[in-house]
C-alpha positions as CSV (number, residue, x, y, z in Angstrom):
1,X,0.0,0.0,0.0
2,X,2.8,2.2,0.5
3,X,3.5,2.2,-3.3
4,X,-0.1,3.3,-4.0
5,X,0.3,6.2,-1.6
6,X,3.6,7.3,-3.4
7,X,2.0,7.0,-6.8
8,X,-1.1,8.9,-5.5
9,X,1.1,11.6,-4.0
10,X,3.0,11.8,-7.4
11,X,-0.3,12.2,-9.3
12,X,-1.5,14.9,-6.8
13,X,1.8,16.7,-7.1
14,X,1.6,16.4,-10.9
15,X,-2.0,17.7,-10.8
16,X,-1.0,20.6,-8.6
17,X,1.9,21.4,-11.0
18,X,-0.4,21.3,-14.0
19,X,-2.8,23.7,-12.2
20,X,0.0,26.0,-11.3
21,X,1.3,25.8,-14.9
22,X,-2.2,26.6,-16.2
23,X,-2.5,29.6,-13.9
24,X,0.9,30.8,-15.0
25,X,-0.1,30.4,-18.6
26,X,-3.3,32.3,-18.0
27,X,-1.3,35.1,-16.2
28,X,1.2,35.2,-19.1
29,X,-1.8,35.5,-21.5
30,X,-3.3,38.3,-19.4
31,X,0.1,40.1,-19.4
32,X,0.4,39.7,-23.2
33,X,-3.2,41.1,-23.6
34,X,-2.4,44.0,-21.3
35,X,0.9,44.6,-23.2
36,X,-1.0,44.6,-26.5
37,X,-3.5,47.1,-25.2
38,X,-0.7,49.2,-23.9
39,X,1.1,49.0,-27.2
40,X,-2.1,50.2,-29.0
41,X,-2.5,53.1,-26.6
42,X,1.2,54.1,-27.0
43,X,0.8,54.0,-30.8
44,X,-2.3,56.2,-30.6
45,X,-0.5,58.6,-28.4
46,X,2.5,58.6,-30.7
47,X,0.3,59.4,-33.7
48,X,-1.3,62.2,-31.7
49,X,2.1,63.6,-30.8
50,X,3.1,63.5,-34.4
51,X,-0.1,65.3,-35.4
52,X,0.5,67.9,-32.7
53,X,4.2,68.2,-33.9
54,X,3.0,68.9,-37.4
55,X,0.5,71.5,-36.2
56,X,3.2,73.2,-34.1
57,X,5.5,73.3,-37.2
58,X,2.7,74.8,-39.3
59,X,2.0,77.4,-36.5
60,X,5.7,78.2,-36.3
61,X,5.8,78.8,-40.1
62,X,2.8,81.0,-39.9
63,X,4.2,82.9,-36.9
64,X,7.4,83.5,-38.9
65,X,5.5,84.8,-41.8
66,X,3.5,87.0,-39.5
67,X,6.6,88.4,-38.0
68,X,7.9,89.2,-41.4
69,X,4.6,90.9,-42.4
70,X,4.6,92.9,-39.2
71,X,8.2,94.1,-39.8
72,X,7.3,95.1,-43.3
73,X,4.1,96.9,-42.3
74,X,6.0,98.6,-39.4
75,X,8.7,99.9,-41.9
76,X,6.0,100.9,-44.3
77,X,4.2,102.8,-41.6
78,X,7.3,104.6,-40.5
79,X,8.2,105.5,-44.1
80,X,4.6,106.8,-44.6
81,X,4.9,108.9,-41.5
82,X,8.2,110.4,-42.6
83,X,6.6,111.1,-46.1
84,X,3.6,112.7,-44.5
85,X,5.8,114.8,-42.2
86,X,7.8,116.0,-45.2
87,X,4.6,116.8,-47.2
88,X,3.4,118.9,-44.2
89,X,6.7,120.8,-44.0
90,X,6.6,121.4,-47.8
91,X,3.0,122.7,-47.5
92,X,3.9,124.9,-44.6
93,X,6.8,126.3,-46.5
94,X,4.7,127.1,-49.5
95,X,2.0,128.8,-47.3
96,X,4.8,130.7,-45.6
97,X,6.2,131.9,-49.0
98,X,2.8,132.9,-50.1
99,X,2.2,134.9,-46.9
100,X,5.5,136.6,-47.1
101,X,4.9,137.4,-50.8
102,X,1.6,139.1,-50.0
103,X,3.0,141.2,-47.2
104,X,4.2,144.6,-48.4
105,X,7.9,145.1,-48.4
106,X,9.5,147.5,-46.0
107,X,10.4,150.0,-48.7
108,X,6.8,150.1,-49.9
109,X,5.5,150.2,-46.4
110,X,7.8,153.1,-45.5
111,X,6.9,155.0,-48.7
112,X,3.2,154.5,-48.1
113,X,3.5,155.6,-44.5
114,X,5.6,158.7,-45.4
115,X,3.3,159.6,-48.3
116,X,0.2,159.4,-46.2
117,X,1.6,161.5,-43.3
118,X,1.1,165.2,-42.9
119,X,4.1,167.4,-42.2
């Protein structure tokens, strides 16, 4: 009977080992499933990061163009302001010349004043 107990103990140990092996295989499969899901999530996140990177590059290009336009318009505005100032100075000079030309000269004014006075 002793042999039967040893064989039975061997079969019990083998059954426990098979159960443990089955649990390990299920755990490995669960780990593989979790790894697959994680890989899919990481791939989605990678694609999202690539899309964001492309959008940032487009925005950077747009920002650079905008900076160039602002610099151009700033220079144009400054040139226009200088031109407007020069035009105002030219107009003021012409008006000044016209006013001075319309005023009587000192000789004419002195002659007119001395002619009109009674002595």
